[in-house]
C-alpha positions as CSV (number, residue, x, y, z in Angstrom):
1,M,18.0,-29.8,-29.2
2,N,21.7,-29.1,-28.6
3,T,23.5,-26.0,-27.5
4,N,24.4,-25.0,-31.1
5,E,20.8,-24.0,-31.5
6,F,21.6,-21.1,-29.0
7,D,24.2,-19.7,-31.4
8,K,22.5,-16.5,-32.2
9,T,25.5,-14.5,-31.1
10,D,24.9,-11.9,-33.8
11,F,22.0,-10.7,-31.7
12,E,23.6,-11.0,-28.2
13,N,25.1,-7.8,-27.0
14,G,27.6,-9.3,-24.7
15,H,26.0,-7.9,-21.6
16,K,27.1,-9.7,-18.4
17,F,25.5,-9.9,-15.0
18,E,25.9,-11.7,-11.7
19,L,23.6,-14.5,-10.4
20,M,23.8,-17.6,-8.2
21,V,24.0,-21.0,-9.9
22,S,24.3,-24.6,-9.0
23,T,24.9,-27.8,-11.1
24,A,24.1,-30.2,-8.2
25,L,20.5,-30.8,-9.4
26,E,19.0,-31.4,-12.8
27,G,15.4,-30.4,-13.1
28,K,13.0,-30.4,-10.1
29,A,13.9,-31.6,-6.6
30,P,12.5,-35.0,-5.6
31,A,10.7,-35.8,-2.4
32,G,12.8,-35.8,0.7
33,F,15.4,-33.6,-0.9
34,D,18.2,-32.2,1.3
35,W,17.7,-28.5,0.7
36,A,20.3,-27.4,3.2
37,A,23.0,-29.3,1.4
38,F,21.7,-28.1,-1.9
39,Y,21.9,-24.4,-1.1
40,K,25.6,-24.9,-0.1
41,T,26.3,-25.9,-3.7
42,F,25.3,-22.4,-5.0
43,G,28.0,-20.0,-6.0
44,R,28.2,-16.5,-7.5
45,Q,28.9,-16.4,-11.2
46,V,29.0,-13.8,-14.0
47,M,27.2,-14.8,-17.2
48,T,25.8,-13.5,-20.5
49,P,22.1,-14.1,-21.3
50,R,23.1,-16.9,-23.6
51,E,25.3,-18.6,-21.0
52,M,22.4,-18.4,-18.5
53,A,20.1,-20.0,-21.1
54,I,22.5,-22.9,-21.7
55,H,22.8,-23.4,-17.9
56,I,19.0,-23.7,-17.7
57,W,18.8,-25.9,-20.8
58,R,21.2,-28.3,-19.1
59,G,18.7,-28.6,-16.2
60,Y,20.5,-26.5,-13.6
61,S,19.0,-24.0,-11.1
62,F,19.6,-20.3,-10.5
63,T,18.6,-17.5,-8.1
64,P,19.5,-13.8,-7.6
65,V,22.6,-13.2,-5.5
66,W,22.5,-13.7,-1.7
67,A,25.1,-13.8,1.0
68,T,25.6,-16.5,3.7
69,A,22.1,-18.0,3.4
70,R,19.1,-17.7,1.1
71,R,17.0,-15.3,3.2
72,E,15.7,-11.9,2.3
73,E,17.9,-10.1,4.8
74,N,20.9,-11.5,2.9
75,F,19.7,-10.2,-0.4
76,V,22.7,-8.8,-2.4
77,S,21.5,-8.1,-5.9
78,A,19.4,-9.2,-8.8
79,G,20.6,-8.9,-12.4
80,H,17.5,-10.7,-13.7
81,I,13.7,-10.9,-13.1
82,A,11.8,-14.1,-14.1
83,F,8.1,-14.6,-14.6
84,D,6.2,-17.9,-14.6
85,F,3.1,-18.6,-16.7
86,D,1.2,-21.7,-15.4
87,A,-2.3,-21.4,-16.9
88,G,-1.7,-24.5,-19.0
89,D,-3.3,-23.0,-22.0
90,E,-2.4,-20.9,-25.1
91,T,-1.6,-17.8,-22.9
92,S,1.2,-19.6,-21.1
93,S,2.9,-20.9,-24.3
94,L,6.1,-19.4,-25.6
95,D,4.6,-18.7,-29.0
96,Y,1.9,-16.6,-27.4
97,L,4.1,-14.9,-24.8
98,M,6.8,-13.9,-27.4
99,R,4.5,-13.0,-30.3
100,V,5.4,-9.9,-32.2
101,G,4.6,-6.6,-30.6
102,T,4.3,-7.8,-27.0
103,F,6.4,-6.5,-24.1
104,A,8.2,-9.9,-23.9
105,W,9.0,-9.8,-27.6
106,M,10.6,-6.4,-27.1
107,F,12.4,-6.8,-23.8
108,A,12.6,-10.4,-22.6
109,S,16.1,-11.9,-22.9
110,F,14.7,-15.4,-23.5
111,G,11.8,-17.6,-22.5
112,Y,11.8,-21.4,-21.9
113,S,9.4,-24.2,-21.2
114,T,9.5,-25.2,-17.6
115,P,9.9,-28.9,-16.3
116,S,6.1,-29.2,-15.8
117,S,5.2,-28.1,-19.3
118,T,3.5,-30.5,-21.8
119,P,2.3,-29.9,-25.3
120,E,-1.3,-30.2,-24.1
121,A,-0.7,-27.9,-21.1
122,P,2.2,-25.5,-21.9
123,R,3.9,-23.7,-19.0
124,S,6.7,-21.2,-19.6
125,R,9.1,-18.8,-17.9
126,L,10.3,-15.5,-19.2
127,V,13.7,-14.1,-18.1
128,F,14.4,-10.4,-18.3
129,I,18.1,-9.5,-17.9
130,L,18.5,-6.0,-16.3
131,E,20.8,-3.4,-17.6
132,S,21.4,-2.2,-14.0
133,P,21.2,-4.7,-11.0
134,I,18.6,-4.2,-8.3
135,Y,20.0,-4.0,-4.8
136,S,16.9,-3.8,-2.7
137,P,14.3,-6.5,-2.1
138,N,11.5,-3.9,-2.0
139,E,12.7,-2.4,-5.3
140,Y,12.7,-5.9,-6.8
141,R,9.1,-6.5,-5.7
142,A,8.1,-3.1,-7.1
143,V,9.7,-3.7,-10.5
144,Y,8.3,-7.2,-10.6
145,Q,4.8,-6.0,-9.9
146,A,4.9,-3.2,-12.5
147,V,6.4,-5.5,-15.3
148,A,3.9,-8.3,-14.4
149,W,1.1,-5.8,-14.8
150,W,2.4,-4.7,-18.2
151,I,2.8,-8.3,-19.4
152,S,-0.8,-9.0,-18.3
153,R,-2.0,-6.3,-20.7
154,D,-0.7,-8.6,-23.5
155,G,-3.1,-11.3,-22.3
156,S,-1.0,-13.5,-20.0
157,R,-1.1,-13.8,-16.2
158,T,2.0,-14.3,-14.1
159,D,2.5,-16.5,-11.0
160,P,2.6,-14.0,-8.1
161,A,5.0,-16.3,-6.2
162,C,7.8,-15.1,-8.4
163,K,7.8,-11.7,-6.7
164,D,10.0,-13.3,-4.0
165,P,13.3,-11.5,-4.4
166,L,15.4,-14.6,-3.8
167,R,13.1,-17.1,-5.6
168,L,14.8,-20.3,-6.6
169,Y,14.2,-21.3,-10.3
170,Y,14.7,-24.8,-11.5
171,G,16.5,-25.6,-14.7
172,S,14.6,-27.5,-17.5
173,K,16.7,-30.1,-19.2
174,K,16.5,-29.9,-23.0
175,C,13.7,-27.5,-22.8
176,T,12.4,-25.3,-25.6
177,V,14.1,-21.9,-25.5
178,A,12.9,-18.8,-27.3
179,P,15.9,-16.4,-27.4
180,N,15.9,-12.6,-27.8
181,W,19.1,-11.8,-25.8
182,S,17.5,-8.4,-25.1
183,V,18.4,-6.4,-22.0
184,L,15.7,-4.4,-20.0
185,G,17.1,-0.9,-19.6
186,K,16.5,1.4,-16.7
187,A,14.8,4.0,-18.9
188,S,12.3,1.3,-20.0
189,I,11.7,0.2,-16.4
190,D,11.1,3.9,-15.4
191,V,8.4,4.1,-18.0
192,V,6.8,0.9,-16.9
193,M,6.9,2.0,-13.2
194,A,5.4,5.4,-14.1
195,E,2.6,3.8,-16.1
196,Y,1.9,1.3,-13.4
197,K,1.6,4.0,-10.7
198,A,-0.6,6.1,-12.9
199,A,-3.0,3.2,-13.3
200,H,-2.8,2.2,-9.6
201,P,-2.9,5.5,-7.6
202,A,-2.3,5.1,-3.9
203,P,-5.5,4.7,-2.0
204,V,-6.8,7.8,-0.2
205,K,-7.0,7.2,3.5
206,P,-10.5,7.7,4.7
207,V,-11.0,10.6,7.0
208,K,-12.2,9.4,10.3
209,A,-15.6,10.9,11.0
210,T,-16.0,12.6,14.3
211,V,-18.7,10.8,16.2
212,P,-20.7,13.3,18.2
213,V,-20.8,12.6,21.9
214,T,-24.3,12.6,23.3
215,P,-24.2,14.2,26.7
216,S,-25.5,12.1,29.5
217,N,-28.1,13.3,32.0
218,G,-25.3,13.8,34.5
219,M,-23.3,15.9,32.0
220,K,-26.3,18.1,31.3
221,A,-27.1,18.6,35.0
222,A,-23.4,19.5,35.7
223,K,-23.3,22.0,32.8
224,L,-26.6,23.6,33.8
225,A,-25.3,23.9,37.4
226,Q,-22.1,25.5,36.1
227,L,-24.0,28.1,34.1
228,G,-26.2,28.9,37.1
229,R,-23.2,29.2,39.5
230,T,-21.5,31.6,37.1
231,V,-24.6,33.8,36.9
232,N,-25.3,33.7,40.7
233,G,-21.7,34.6,41.5
234,A,-21.5,37.6,39.2
235,R,-20.4,40.8,40.9
236,D,-22.2,44.1,40.8
237,G,-21.7,45.9,37.6
238,E,-21.1,42.6,35.7
239,R,-24.4,40.8,36.3
240,H,-26.1,41.8,33.1
241,N,-23.1,41.1,30.9
242,T,-22.6,37.7,32.7
243,L,-26.2,36.7,32.3
244,L,-26.2,37.6,28.6
245,K,-23.0,35.6,28.0
246,M,-24.3,32.5,29.8
247,A,-27.6,32.7,28.0
248,R,-25.7,33.1,24.6
249,L,-23.6,30.0,25.5
250,A,-26.6,28.1,26.5
251,G,-28.3,29.0,23.2
252,G,-25.4,27.3,21.4
253,Y,-25.9,24.2,23.6
254,I,-29.6,24.2,22.9
255,A,-29.0,24.5,19.1
256,S,-26.6,21.4,19.2
257,G,-29.1,19.4,21.2
258,A,-26.9,19.3,24.3
259,L,-29.3,21.2,26.6
260,D,-33.1,21.7,26.8
261,E,-34.3,25.3,26.5
262,V,-36.9,25.1,29.2
263,A,-34.3,23.7,31.7
264,V,-31.9,26.5,30.7
265,V,-34.4,29.3,31.2
266,A,-35.4,27.9,34.6
267,E,-31.8,27.5,35.8
268,L,-30.6,31.0,34.7
269,S,-33.8,32.7,36.0
270,A,-33.4,31.0,39.4
271,A,-29.7,32.0,39.5
272,A,-30.5,35.7,38.7
273,R,-33.6,36.0,40.9
274,G,-31.5,36.7,44.0
275,W,-30.2,39.9,42.5
276,G,-33.5,41.6,43.2
277,D,-33.8,42.9,39.6
278,D,-37.0,43.0,37.6
279,E,-37.9,39.4,36.6
280,R,-39.3,40.4,33.3
281,E,-36.0,42.2,32.4
282,I,-34.0,39.1,33.5
283,E,-36.2,36.9,31.3
284,R,-35.8,39.2,28.4
285,V,-32.0,39.1,28.7
286,I,-32.0,35.3,28.9
287,R,-34.3,35.0,25.8
288,D,-32.2,37.5,23.8
289,G,-29.0,35.7,24.7
290,I,-30.4,32.2,23.9
291,A,-31.8,33.5,20.5
292,N,-28.4,34.9,19.7
293,G,-26.5,31.8,20.7
294,K,-28.6,29.5,18.7
295,A,-27.0,30.9,15.6
296,E,-23.7,29.1,16.5
297,P,-24.5,25.6,17.7
298,V,-21.8,24.2,20.1
299,S,-21.2,21.0,21.9
300,F,-19.8,20.6,25.4
301,Q,-16.5,19.5,23.9
302,Q,-16.2,22.4,21.5
303,A,-17.0,25.2,24.0
304,A,-14.2,27.3,25.4
305,P,-13.7,27.2,29.2
306,L,-15.9,29.7,31.0
307,T,-12.8,31.4,32.4
308,E,-11.8,32.4,28.8
309,M,-15.1,34.1,28.2
310,F,-14.4,36.7,30.8
311,Q,-10.8,37.6,29.8
């Protein structure tokens, strides 16, 4: 194959974009390769899709644009997104990927056979040239993920490693190239992103269940004693009301399982006995208060401070 076979200029729209290219290596890097020296050979260049395809056909590498060093924090822009298909079967062949009606057939600028491809085990790469460059690594990953999902609906799985915003792609000398010279527009990307988000809604964060705290014996004894002290310390004219309130509160504790009813009746009865009132009346008030309080179960943690009950 020679470069004249790329002369489908009638279909190329003349769109130009920026990328990083090097002509220091043909094909894949050998063992013991000097990567640091290799990255120094990359330079920024503006190309058309056809010029990029010829660069790759000659065996030369390319990446999105970076500054100073090839690290994510130095990401500048991406005018293309590439997807690898390494299944080694029909689904990773150019004929299958670029068949009529697929997303790649409509929007890929071109596809080419990668250096590891063989007739028995085809491996391919699709290159999508973007109408508008991407200037954020996170946006690059988001667009990559959405487009990869859309392509997968046509029956082919992409290599997830390609979502690296500054991924280095080898050229493939005298490879098979399937040209479209299409450009993936922003409007089309927006549709793909919307469809992807609709199919992959954000997970709902589980609501952390409140684990009820089981009162210890010490907590129960302290709460009983507090109820008793409140009743015992009630002033004349407030005793009946105080006893009823404490019994009602205790009823809520009993209903939630925090206190035992027998223990509550004994504690409140003993506290009120010093008043000299009729014991049967005291027990009636306690029983009425407890019965009323059971309608609203309450834990020690949920109950309002006793000081608030007398405001």
